[in-house]
KOLTIMAR-360201 format. One record per residue: chain; residue number from 1; y, z, x of N, C-alpha, C in turn. Coordinates in steps of 0.05 Angstrom, whole numbers. Example, Ala and Ser with C-alpha at 12.3 -4.5 7.8 and 13.67 -1.06 7.14 Angstrom:
pt unit A&pos 1&n_yy -114&n_zz 156&n_xx 264&ca_yy -90&ca_zz 156&ca_xx 246&c_yy -66&c_zz 156&c_xx 264
pt unit A&pos 2&n_yy -45&n_zz 142&n_xx 257&ca_yy -21&ca_zz 143&ca_xx 273&c_yy 1&c_zz 157&c_xx 258
END
This chain:
pt unit A&pos 1&n_yy 3368&n_zz -376&n_xx 3126&ca_yy 3375&ca_zz -368&ca_xx 3100&c_yy 3369&c_zz -338&c_xx 3095
pt unit A&pos 2&n_yy 3384&n_zz -325&n_xx 3079&ca_yy 3380&ca_zz -296&ca_xx 3074&c_yy 3359&c_zz -292&c_xx 3053
pt unit A&pos 3&n_yy 3345&n_zz -271&n_xx 3056&ca_yy 3324&ca_zz -264&ca_xx 3037&c_yy 3336&c_zz -252&c_xx 3011
pt unit A&pos 4&n_yy 3325&n_zz -260&n_xx 2989&ca_yy 3335&ca_zz -250&ca_xx 2963&c_yy 3314&c_zz -233&c_xx 2949
pt unit A&pos 5&n_yy 3296&n_zz -221&n_xx 2965&ca_yy 3273&ca_zz -207&ca_xx 2953&c_yy 3278&c_zz -177&c_xx 2950
pt unit A&pos 6&n_yy 3303&n_zz -168&n_xx 2948&ca_yy 3308&ca_zz -140&ca_xx 2941&c_yy 3318&c_zz -124&c_xx 2964
pt unit A&pos 7&n_yy 3303&n_zz -105&n_xx 2973&ca_yy 3313&ca_zz -85&ca_xx 2992&c_yy 3314&c_zz -93&c_xx 3021
pt unit A&pos 8&n_yy 3305&n_zz -117&n_xx 3027&ca_yy 3306&ca_zz -126&ca_xx 3054&c_yy 3280&c_zz -121&c_xx 3070
pt unit A&pos 9&n_yy 3260&n_zz -112&n_xx 3057&ca_yy 3235&ca_zz -110&ca_xx 3070&c_yy 3228&c_zz -83&c_xx 3082
pt unit A&pos 10&n_yy 3246&n_zz -63&n_xx 3081&ca_yy 3241&ca_zz -37&ca_xx 3092&c_yy 3217&c_zz -24&c_xx 3078
pt unit A&pos 11&n_yy 3217&n_zz -25&n_xx 3052&ca_yy 3195&ca_zz -13&ca_xx 3037&c_yy 3169&c_zz -28&c_xx 3040
pt unit A&pos 12&n_yy 3170&n_zz -54&n_xx 3043&ca_yy 3146&ca_zz -69&ca_xx 3045&c_yy 3133&c_zz -65&c_xx 3072
pt unit A&pos 13&n_yy 3148&n_zz -59&n_xx 3093&ca_yy 3137&ca_zz -53&ca_xx 3119&c_yy 3121&c_zz -27&c_xx 3120
pt unit A&pos 14&n_yy 3130&n_zz -8&n_xx 3104&ca_yy 3116&ca_zz 18&ca_xx 3103&c_yy 3090&c_zz 15&c_xx 3088
pt unit A&pos 15&n_yy 3088&n_zz -5&n_xx 3071&ca_yy 3063&ca_zz -10&ca_xx 3056&c_yy 3060&c_zz 7&c_xx 3031
pt unit A&pos 16&n_yy 3080&n_zz 22&n_xx 3024&ca_yy 3078&ca_zz 39&ca_xx 3000&c_yy 3098&c_zz 31&c_xx 2979
pt unit A&pos 17&n_yy 3093&n_zz 41&n_xx 2956&ca_yy 3112&ca_zz 36&ca_xx 2934&c_yy 3131&c_zz 60&c_xx 2933
pt unit A&pos 18&n_yy 3156&n_zz 55&n_xx 2925&ca_yy 3176&ca_zz 76&ca_xx 2924&c_yy 3168&c_zz 97&c_xx 2904
pt unit A&pos 19&n_yy 3154&n_zz 90&n_xx 2883&ca_yy 3145&ca_zz 109&ca_xx 2862&c_yy 3123&c_zz 128&c_xx 2873
pt unit A&pos 20&n_yy 3109&n_zz 120&n_xx 2894&ca_yy 3088&ca_zz 137&ca_xx 2905&c_yy 3098&c_zz 160&c_xx 2921
pt unit A&pos 21&n_yy 3123&n_zz 159&n_xx 2931&ca_yy 3134&ca_zz 180&ca_xx 2948&c_yy 3140&c_zz 205&c_xx 2932
pt unit A&pos 22&n_yy 3134&n_zz 228&n_xx 2944&ca_yy 3139&ca_zz 254&ca_xx 2930&c_yy 3168&c_zz 261&c_xx 2932
pt unit A&pos 23&n_yy 3180&n_zz 268&n_xx 2909&ca_yy 3208&ca_zz 275&ca_xx 2908&c_yy 3210&c_zz 305&c_xx 2907
pt unit A&pos 24&n_yy 3224&n_zz 317&n_xx 2926&ca_yy 3227&ca_zz 346&ca_xx 2927&c_yy 3255&c_zz 352&c_xx 2916
pt unit A&pos 25&n_yy 3255&n_zz 370&n_xx 2896&ca_yy 3280&ca_zz 377&ca_xx 2883&c_yy 3296&c_zz 396&c_xx 2902
pt unit A&pos 26&n_yy 3322&n_zz 397&n_xx 2898&ca_yy 3338&ca_zz 415&ca_xx 2914&c_yy 3330&c_zz 444&c_xx 2909
pt unit A&pos 27&n_yy 3329&n_zz 459&n_xx 2930&ca_yy 3324&ca_zz 488&ca_xx 2929&c_yy 3297&c_zz 494&c_xx 2916
pt unit A&pos 28&n_yy 3277&n_zz 477&n_xx 2920&ca_yy 3251&ca_zz 481&ca_xx 2910&c_yy 3238&c_zz 505&c_xx 2924
pt unit A&pos 29&n_yy 3247&n_zz 510&n_xx 2949&ca_yy 3236&ca_zz 532&ca_xx 2964&c_yy 3244&c_zz 559&c_xx 2954
pt unit A&pos 30&n_yy 3264&n_zz 560&n_xx 2936&ca_yy 3274&ca_zz 585&ca_xx 2925&c_yy 3258&c_zz 595&c_xx 2901
pt unit A&pos 31&n_yy 3242&n_zz 577&n_xx 2889&ca_yy 3228&ca_zz 584&ca_xx 2865&c_yy 3210&c_zz 608&c_xx 2869
pt unit A&pos 32&n_yy 3213&n_zz 628&n_xx 2853&ca_yy 3196&ca_zz 652&ca_xx 2854&c_yy 3204&c_zz 672&c_xx 2875
pt unit A&pos 33&n_yy 3225&n_zz 667&n_xx 2890&ca_yy 3233&ca_zz 686&ca_xx 2911&c_yy 3251&c_zz 707&c_xx 2899
pt unit A&pos 34&n_yy 3244&n_zz 732&n_xx 2904&ca_yy 3259&ca_zz 754&ca_xx 2894&c_yy 3280&c_zz 763&c_xx 2914
pt unit A&pos 35&n_yy 3304&n_zz 770&n_xx 2904&ca_yy 3325&ca_zz 779&ca_xx 2921&c_yy 3323&c_zz 810&c_xx 2924
pt unit A&pos 36&n_yy 3324&n_zz 820&n_xx 2949&ca_yy 3321&ca_zz 848&ca_xx 2953&c_yy 3347&c_zz 863&c_xx 2946
pt unit A&pos 37&n_yy 3344&n_zz 885&n_xx 2933&ca_yy 3367&ca_zz 902&ca_xx 2925&c_yy 3366&c_zz 927&c_xx 2943
pt unit A&pos 38&n_yy 3389&n_zz 933&n_xx 2955&ca_yy 3391&ca_zz 956&ca_xx 2973&c_yy 3402&c_zz 980&c_xx 2957
pt unit A&pos 39&n_yy 3391&n_zz 1003&n_xx 2963&ca_yy 3400&ca_zz 1027&ca_xx 2950&c_yy 3427&c_zz 1036&c_xx 2960
pt unit A&pos 40&n_yy 3439&n_zz 1055&n_xx 2946&ca_yy 3465&ca_zz 1065&ca_xx 2954&c_yy 3462&c_zz 1080&c_xx 2981
pt unit A&pos 41&n_yy 3439&n_zz 1092&n_xx 2986&ca_yy 3435&ca_zz 1107&ca_xx 3011&c_yy 3435&c_zz 1087&c_xx 3034
pt unit A&pos 42&n_yy 3422&n_zz 1063&n_xx 3030&ca_yy 3421&ca_zz 1043&ca_xx 3051&c_yy 3449&c_zz 1032&c_xx 3057
pt unit A&pos 43&n_yy 3464&n_zz 1027&n_xx 3035&ca_yy 3491&ca_zz 1017&ca_xx 3038&c_yy 3509&c_zz 1038&c_xx 3052
pt unit A&pos 44&n_yy 3505&n_zz 1064&n_xx 3045&ca_yy 3521&ca_zz 1085&ca_xx 3058&c_yy 3514&c_zz 1087&c_xx 3088
pt unit A&pos 45&n_yy 3489&n_zz 1083&n_xx 3094&ca_yy 3480&ca_zz 1084&ca_xx 3122&c_yy 3493&c_zz 1061&c_xx 3138
pt unit A&pos 46&n_yy 3494&n_zz 1037&n_xx 3126&ca_yy 3506&ca_zz 1014&ca_xx 3139&c_yy 3536&c_zz 1019&c_xx 3143
pt unit A&pos 47&n_yy 3550&n_zz 1030&n_xx 3122&ca_yy 3579&ca_zz 1035&ca_xx 3124&c_yy 3584&c_zz 1056&c_xx 3146
pt unit A&pos 48&n_yy 3568&n_zz 1077&n_xx 3147&ca_yy 3572&ca_zz 1097&ca_xx 3167&c_yy 3569&c_zz 1086&c_xx 3196
pt unit A&pos 49&n_yy 3550&n_zz 1068&n_xx 3199&ca_yy 3546&ca_zz 1055&ca_xx 3225&c_yy 3570&c_zz 1037&c_xx 3232
pt unit A&pos 50&n_yy 3581&n_zz 1023&n_xx 3212&ca_yy 3604&ca_zz 1006&ca_xx 3217&c_yy 3628&c_zz 1023&c_xx 3225
pt unit A&pos 51&n_yy 3632&n_zz 1045&n_xx 3210&ca_yy 3655&ca_zz 1062&ca_xx 3216&c_yy 3652&c_zz 1076&c_xx 3243
pt unit A&pos 52&n_yy 3627&n_zz 1080&n_xx 3252&ca_yy 3623&ca_zz 1092&ca_xx 3279&c_yy 3627&c_zz 1073&c_xx 3301
pt unit A&pos 53&n_yy 3631&n_zz 1047&n_xx 3294&ca_yy 3637&ca_zz 1027&ca_xx 3315&c_yy 3613&c_zz 1009&c_xx 3322
pt unit A&pos 54&n_yy 3592&n_zz 1010&n_xx 3307&ca_yy 3569&ca_zz 994&ca_xx 3314&c_yy 3575&c_zz 965&c_xx 3307
pt unit A&pos 55&n_yy 3564&n_zz 947&n_xx 3323&ca_yy 3568&ca_zz 918&ca_xx 3318&c_yy 3548&c_zz 909&c_xx 3297
pt unit A&pos 56&n_yy 3555&n_zz 887&n_xx 3284&ca_yy 3538&ca_zz 876&ca_xx 3263&c_yy 3510&c_zz 870&c_xx 3273
pt unit A&pos 57&n_yy 3508&n_zz 858&n_xx 3297&ca_yy 3482&ca_zz 850&ca_xx 3308&c_yy 3465&c_zz 875&c_xx 3314
pt unit A&pos 58&n_yy 3478&n_zz 897&n_xx 3322&ca_yy 3463&ca_zz 922&ca_xx 3327&c_yy 3452&c_zz 933&c_xx 3302
pt unit A&pos 59&n_yy 3467&n_zz 933&n_xx 3280&ca_yy 3458&ca_zz 943&ca_xx 3254&c_yy 3435&c_zz 926&c_xx 3244
pt unit A&pos 60&n_yy 3436&n_zz 900&n_xx 3248&ca_yy 3415&ca_zz 882&ca_xx 3240&c_yy 3389&c_zz 889&c_xx 3255
pt unit A&pos 61&n_yy 3391&n_zz 894&n_xx 3281&ca_yy 3367&ca_zz 900&ca_xx 3297&c_yy 3355&c_zz 927&c_xx 3289
pt unit A&pos 62&n_yy 3373&n_zz 947&n_xx 3285&ca_yy 3363&ca_zz 974&ca_xx 3279&c_yy 3351&c_zz 977&c_xx 3252
pt unit A&pos 63&n_yy 3365&n_zz 967&n_xx 3231&ca_yy 3356&ca_zz 970&ca_xx 3204&c_yy 3339&c_zz 947&c_xx 3193
pt unit A&pos 64&n_yy 3340&n_zz 924&n_xx 3206&ca_yy 3324&ca_zz 902&ca_xx 3197&c_yy 3334&c_zz 888&c_xx 3172
pt unit A&pos 65&n_yy 3360&n_zz 890&n_xx 3167&ca_yy 3372&ca_zz 876&ca_xx 3144&c_yy 3385&c_zz 850&c_xx 3153
pt unit A&pos 66&n_yy 3388&n_zz 831&n_xx 3135&ca_yy 3400&ca_zz 806&ca_xx 3143&c_yy 3430&c_zz 810&c_xx 3151
pt unit A&pos 67&n_yy 3439&n_zz 793&n_xx 3169&ca_yy 3467&ca_zz 795&ca_xx 3178&c_yy 3487&c_zz 791&c_xx 3155
pt unit A&pos 68&n_yy 3480&n_zz 773&n_xx 3137&ca_yy 3498&ca_zz 767&ca_xx 3115&c_yy 3501&c_zz 792&c_xx 3097
pt unit A&pos 69&n_yy 3479&n_zz 807&n_xx 3094&ca_yy 3481&ca_zz 832&ca_xx 3078&c_yy 3500&c_zz 852&c_xx 3090
pt unit A&pos 70&n_yy 3498&n_zz 855&n_xx 3116&ca_yy 3516&ca_zz 874&ca_xx 3130&c_yy 3545&c_zz 864&c_xx 3127
pt unit A&pos 71&n_yy 3550&n_zz 839&n_xx 3131&ca_yy 3577&ca_zz 828&ca_xx 3128&c_yy 3588&c_zz 831&c_xx 3100
pt unit A&pos 72&n_yy 3571&n_zz 826&n_xx 3080&ca_yy 3579&ca_zz 829&ca_xx 3052&c_yy 3586&c_zz 858&c_xx 3045
pt unit A&pos 73&n_yy 3570&n_zz 877&n_xx 3055&ca_yy 3576&ca_zz 905&ca_xx 3051&c_yy 3602&c_zz 913&c_xx 3065
pt unit A&pos 74&n_yy 3606&n_zz 902&n_xx 3089&ca_yy 3631&ca_zz 908&ca_xx 3104&c_yy 3655&c_zz 896&c_xx 3089
pt unit A&pos 75&n_yy 3652&n_zz 873&n_xx 3077&ca_yy 3674&ca_zz 860&ca_xx 3063&c_yy 3681&c_zz 875&c_xx 3038
pt unit A&pos 76&n_yy 3661&n_zz 886&n_xx 3024&ca_yy 3665&ca_zz 900&ca_xx 2999&c_yy 3664&c_zz 930&c_xx 3003
pt unit A&pos 77&n_yy 3675&n_zz 939&n_xx 3026&ca_yy 3674&ca_zz 967&ca_xx 3033&c_yy 3686&c_zz 986&c_xx 3013
pt unit A&pos 78&n_yy 3709&n_zz 979&n_xx 3002&ca_yy 3723&ca_zz 996&ca_xx 2982&c_yy 3706&c_zz 1000&c_xx 2957
pt unit A&pos 79&n_yy 3695&n_zz 978&n_xx 2947&ca_yy 3679&ca_zz 979&ca_xx 2922&c_yy 3654&c_zz 995&c_xx 2927
pt unit A&pos 80&n_yy 3641&n_zz 991&n_xx 2950&ca_yy 3616&ca_zz 1005&ca_xx 2956&c_yy 3622&c_zz 1035&c_xx 2959
pt unit A&pos 81&n_yy 3643&n_zz 1042&n_xx 2973&ca_yy 3650&ca_zz 1071&ca_xx 2976&c_yy 3656&c_zz 1084&c_xx 2948
pt unit A&pos 82&n_yy 3670&n_zz 1069&n_xx 2931&ca_yy 3676&ca_zz 1079&ca_xx 2905&c_yy 3650&c_zz 1083&c_xx 2889
pt unit A&pos 83&n_yy 3632&n_zz 1065&n_xx 2891&ca_yy 3606&ca_zz 1067&ca_xx 2877&c_yy 3589&c_zz 1090&c_xx 2888
pt unit A&pos 84&n_yy 3590&n_zz 1094&n_xx 2914&ca_yy 3576&ca_zz 1116&ca_xx 2926&c_yy 3587&c_zz 1143&c_xx 2917
pt unit A&pos 85&n_yy 3613&n_zz 1145&n_xx 2916&ca_yy 3626&ca_zz 1170&ca_xx 2907&c_yy 3619&c_zz 1177&c_xx 2878
pt unit A&pos 86&n_yy 3620&n_zz 1156&n_xx 2861&ca_yy 3614&ca_zz 1161&ca_xx 2833&c_yy 3584&c_zz 1168&c_xx 2829
pt unit A&pos 87&n_yy 3567&n_zz 1155&n_xx 2845&ca_yy 3538&ca_zz 1161&ca_xx 2844&c_yy 3533&c_zz 1189&c_xx 2853
pt unit A&pos 88&n_yy 3547&n_zz 1198&n_xx 2875&ca_yy 3543&ca_zz 1225&ca_xx 2885&c_yy 3553&c_zz 1246&c_xx 2865
pt unit A&pos 89&n_yy 3573&n_zz 1238&n_xx 2849&ca_yy 3585&ca_zz 1256&ca_xx 2829&c_yy 3565&c_zz 1262&c_xx 2806
pt unit A&pos 90&n_yy 3551&n_zz 1240&n_xx 2797&ca_yy 3534&ca_zz 1243&ca_xx 2774&c_yy 3505&c_zz 1247&c_xx 2780
pt unit A&pos 91&n_yy 3496&n_zz 1240&n_xx 2804&ca_yy 3467&ca_zz 1242&ca_xx 2811&c_yy 3464&c_zz 1259&c_xx 2836
pt unit A&pos 92&n_yy 3443&n_zz 1274&n_xx 2837&ca_yy 3438&ca_zz 1289&ca_xx 2862&c_yy 3431&c_zz 1270&c_xx 2885
pt unit A&pos 93&n_yy 3434&n_zz 1278&n_xx 2909&ca_yy 3429&ca_zz 1261&ca_xx 2933&c_yy 3401&c_zz 1250&c_xx 2933
pt unit A&pos 94&n_yy 3381&n_zz 1265&n_xx 2923&ca_yy 3354&ca_zz 1256&ca_xx 2926&c_yy 3347&c_zz 1231&c_xx 2909
pt unit A&pos 95&n_yy 3364&n_zz 1225&n_xx 2889&ca_yy 3359&ca_zz 1202&ca_xx 2872&c_yy 3371&c_zz 1176&c_xx 2884
pt unit A&pos 96&n_yy 3388&n_zz 1178&n_xx 2904&ca_yy 3401&ca_zz 1154&ca_xx 2915&c_yy 3385&c_zz 1141&c_xx 2935
END
């Protein structure tokens, strides 16, 4: 005969109650983590290296930035160049 006592005994073998287990929310590890913002000078340096023919993995090793950051800057190259040009127009180089 089949058992009609609920979950089939998996929880009773562990000896604990389901309510005793700690529930971890999704992305709990992200709480309090700040996202790093790169300056226009850093982005310009990355773009210059890309245009010189450097590979993404080389840029990551040299500058110590995440690969996704390099790829995102490469993908948004036009917008980043436009922002750099307008920043150079209104601000001296030392502020970037």
